[in-house]
C-alpha positions in Angstrom: 41.6 101.0 -120.5 43.6 99.3 -117.7 47.2 99.9 -118.6 50.4 98.7 -116.8 53.7 100.6 -117.3 56.9 98.6 -116.6 59.6 100.8 -115.1 59.4 104.0 -113.0 62.2 106.0 -114.6 61.6 109.2 -116.4 60.3 107.5 -119.5 57.9 105.2 -117.5 56.5 108.0 -115.3 56.1 110.4 -118.3 54.3 107.6 -120.2 52.0 107.1 -117.2 51.2 110.8 -117.1 50.2 111.0 -120.8 48.2 107.8 -120.6 46.3 109.1 -117.5 45.7 112.3 -119.4 44.0 110.3 -122.1 41.7 108.5 -119.6 43.6 105.3 -119.0 43.6 103.5 -115.6 47.4 103.3 -115.1 49.6 101.2 -112.8 53.4 101.6 -112.8 55.5 98.6 -111.7 59.0 99.2 -110.4 61.5 96.8 -108.8 63.2 99.7 -106.8 61.6 101.3 -103.8 61.0 104.6 -105.6 61.1 106.4 -108.9 64.2 107.4 -110.8 66.5 105.0 -108.9 68.0 103.3 -112.0 69.2 104.9 -115.2 67.3 108.1 -114.6 69.1 108.7 -111.3 72.3 109.6 -113.0 70.9 111.0 -116.3 72.4 114.3 -117.2 69.0 115.6 -118.2 70.2 117.5 -121.3 67.4 118.7 -123.7 69.5 119.3 -126.8 67.3 118.6 -129.9 69.7 120.6 -132.1 72.6 118.3 -131.4 71.1 114.8 -131.3 73.3 112.6 -133.4 73.2 109.0 -134.5 76.0 106.7 -133.5 76.3 105.7 -137.2 78.2 108.7 -138.3 81.2 109.4 -140.7 84.4 108.7 -138.9 82.8 106.6 -136.2 84.0 103.2 -137.5 87.7 104.4 -137.3 87.0 105.9 -133.8 85.6 102.6 -132.5 88.5 100.6 -133.9 90.9 102.9 -132.0 88.9 102.2 -128.8 89.2 98.4 -129.3 93.0 98.7 -129.4 93.1 100.3 -125.9 93.1 98.4 -122.6 90.7 100.9 -121.1 88.3 100.8 -124.0 84.7 101.6 -123.1 83.6 99.4 -126.0 83.2 95.6 -125.8 83.0 93.6 -129.0 82.7 89.8 -129.0 82.8 88.6 -132.6 80.9 85.3 -133.1 79.9 83.0 -136.0 76.5 84.6 -136.0 75.1 85.8 -139.3 72.7 88.2 -137.6 75.6 89.9 -135.8 77.5 90.5 -139.1 74.4 91.6 -141.0 73.7 94.2 -138.3 77.3 95.4 -138.5 77.1 95.7 -142.3 73.8 97.7 -142.0 75.4 100.0 -139.4 78.5 100.6 -141.6 76.2 101.6 -144.5 74.4 104.1 -142.2 77.8 105.8 -141.5 77.7 107.2 -145.0 77.4 111.0 -145.0 74.2 111.1 -147.0 72.5 108.5 -144.7 73.9 110.3 -141.6 72.2 113.5 -142.7 68.9 111.8 -143.2 69.0 110.0 -139.9 70.1 113.1 -138.0 67.2 115.1 -139.4 64.8 112.4 -138.5 66.1 112.4 -134.9 65.9 116.2 -134.7 62.3 116.2 -135.7 61.4 113.8 -133.0 63.6 115.7 -130.5 62.1 119.1 -131.2 58.6 117.6 -130.9 59.6 116.2 -127.5 60.9 119.5 -126.4 57.6 121.2 -127.4 55.8 118.6 -125.3 58.1 119.4 -122.3 57.4 123.1 -122.6 53.7 122.5 -122.9 53.8 120.3 -119.8 55.9 122.9 -117.9 53.4 125.6 -118.7 50.7 123.5 -117.0 52.8 122.1 -114.1 55.4 124.7 -113.1 57.5 122.8 -110.5 61.2 123.3 -109.9 63.7 120.7 -111.2 67.0 122.7 -111.5 66.5 123.8 -115.1 69.3 125.8 -116.8 69.4 127.4 -120.2 72.0 126.5 -122.9 74.1 123.5 -123.7 77.9 123.4 -124.0 79.6 120.6 -126.0 83.3 120.3 -125.3 86.0 118.8 -127.6 89.2 117.5 -126.0 91.2 117.0 -129.2 91.4 118.2 -132.8 90.2 114.8 -133.8 86.9 115.3 -131.9 86.5 118.6 -133.7 87.0 116.9 -137.0 84.4 114.3 -136.2 81.9 116.9 -135.3 82.0 118.7 -138.7 79.3 116.6 -140.4 76.9 117.3 -137.5 77.8 121.1 -137.7 77.0 121.1 -141.4 73.5 119.7 -140.6 73.0 122.4 -137.9 73.9 125.1 -140.4 71.6 123.7 -143.1 68.7 123.5 -140.5 69.3 127.0 -139.3 69.8 125.9 -135.7 71.5 128.6 -133.5 75.0 127.6 -132.2 78.4 129.2 -131.6 81.8 127.6 -132.2 84.1 128.5 -129.3 87.8 128.3 -128.5 89.0 127.1 -125.0 88.8 130.6 -123.5 85.3 131.2 -124.7 84.2 127.8 -123.2 85.6 128.9 -119.9 83.6 132.1 -120.0 80.4 130.2 -120.4 81.4 127.6 -117.8 83.8 129.1 -115.2 84.3 125.7 -113.7 86.6 124.8 -116.6 89.2 127.1 -115.1 89.9 124.4 -112.5 90.2 121.6 -115.1 93.6 120.1 -115.5 92.6 118.8 -119.0 91.5 121.9 -121.0 89.2 121.6 -124.0 90.6 122.6 -127.4 87.2 123.9 -128.6 83.5 123.7 -128.0 80.0 124.3 -129.3 77.4 126.3 -127.5 73.7 125.9 -128.3 71.8 128.7 -126.5 68.3 127.4 -127.2 69.0 124.0 -125.6 68.6 123.3 -121.9 69.2 120.9 -119.0 67.7 119.9 -115.7 67.9 117.4 -112.9 66.3 114.2 -114.4 65.8 112.4 -111.1 64.3 115.5 -109.4 61.9 116.0 -112.4 60.8 112.4 -112.2 60.0 112.6 -108.5 58.0 115.8 -109.0 56.2 114.1 -112.0 55.3 111.2 -109.8 53.4 113.5 -107.5 51.5 114.9 -110.5 50.7 111.4 -111.7 49.4 110.3 -108.3 47.2 113.3 -108.1 45.7 112.1 -111.4 45.1 108.6 -109.9 48.1 106.7 -111.2 49.1 103.9 -108.9 52.7 102.9 -108.3 53.8 99.4 -107.3 57.4 99.5 -105.9 59.7 96.7 -104.8 58.1 94.4 -107.4 59.9 92.6 -110.2 58.4 91.5 -113.5 58.7 87.8 -114.3 56.8 87.6 -117.6 54.1 89.0 -119.8 51.0 86.9 -120.0 48.8 86.6 -123.1 45.8 84.9 -124.6 44.5 84.9 -128.1 47.4 86.8 -129.4 46.8 89.7 -126.9 48.6 90.7 -123.7 46.4 90.1 -120.7 48.6 90.9 -117.8 52.0 90.9 -116.1 53.4 88.1 -113.9 55.1 89.8 -110.9 56.4 89.1 -107.4 57.6 91.2 -104.5 61.4 91.5 -104.5 62.6 89.4 -101.6 64.0 91.2 -98.5 62.4 94.6 -99.5 59.5 94.8 -97.0 61.1 97.3 -94.6 62.2 99.5 -97.5 58.8 99.4 -99.0 57.2 100.6 -95.7 59.7 103.5 -95.6 58.7 104.5 -99.2 55.0 104.3 -98.1 55.7 106.9 -95.4 57.6 109.2 -97.8 55.1 109.1 -100.6 53.1 112.3 -101.4 50.1 110.0 -102.2 49.1 106.4 -101.5 51.6 103.8 -102.8 50.2 100.5 -103.9 52.3 97.9 -102.2 52.4 94.1 -102.9 50.4 93.8 -99.6 47.6 95.8 -101.3 47.4 93.2 -104.0 46.0 90.6 -101.6 49.5 89.2 -101.0 51.2 89.2 -97.6 54.1 91.6 -97.5 56.6 88.8 -96.8 55.2 86.6 -99.5 57.3 86.6 -102.7 55.2 84.1 -104.6 54.4 85.2 -108.2 51.0 86.6 -109.0 49.4 88.2 -112.0 48.2 91.8 -112.6 45.6 91.9 -115.3 45.8 94.6 -118.0 44.4 95.6 -121.4 47.8 97.0 -122.5 51.4 96.9 -121.2 54.0 99.5 -121.9 57.7 98.5 -121.4 59.9 101.4 -120.2 62.7 99.5 -118.4 66.2 101.0 -118.1 69.6 99.3 -118.8 71.6 97.5 -116.1 75.1 98.3 -117.4 77.1 101.4 -118.1 76.6 103.3 -121.4 79.3 104.0 -123.9 81.0 107.4 -123.5 84.1 109.0 -124.9 87.3 108.7 -122.9 87.4 112.3 -121.6 83.8 113.3 -122.1 80.9 113.1 -119.7 77.6 114.8 -119.4 77.4 116.9 -116.4 75.7 120.0 -115.0 76.9 123.0 -112.9 74.8 124.3 -110.1 75.5 127.9 -109.2 
């Protein structure tokens, strides 16, 4: 089956790998000149299935309301006379109930643990280096954050997931870099079975594995539309990103295997006119273009020793 994957972040490249493993003829289309240059470039790469948590959680509505009252709020809310918007908000508020939160968290954990099993199976077959480290430390900057975490901790206890509750000094013993922080955590949680790695580095290494399996990458190419006939997707309408020809040639020289450029698709390198790539199936794995919501003092980061 000829399959096109849209997006060469970690999700898109991993999707291409597993599709090729199942015998598909895979082409990955990416508007940037290489893999992992969008959302995946700055991804923290935390593999923490024990602590995956839905945003719809007890205490979250009050927390978001506090954000909205601050001039530096990371949350933007534009109320409108749109019935669909308010129906969505009503559904979200219902999911913040403790019983619903527990159900949703357990569902997310099952998917997350399965994903980690897939990662470990892949790593046993392809043992490349991507800065992996063991253990995951979650920091709390206030007593309010500790209070909000209690429902999630109850789920961890019920599921028998290994974790340790820490005070500020114990957090610094696990992560010595906290000794230099001017804003000290009040507490933390350490999950010893979780892990982290360099997401961008992993994706670049995975690209090489994919290319060795015959996966083709089309860089500096933007997607205009999906094309269909008879209720089925038949291809993707694309064009070369204007002004990217020189960068495309540099990527060609750096690639560990042949890169399929717009010029290889019977289009002149400088020609940005749209054209269609035919496919039996299309997988959309495009990243976001704006910053994600994060807590005021919290960020996902990794130490390299």
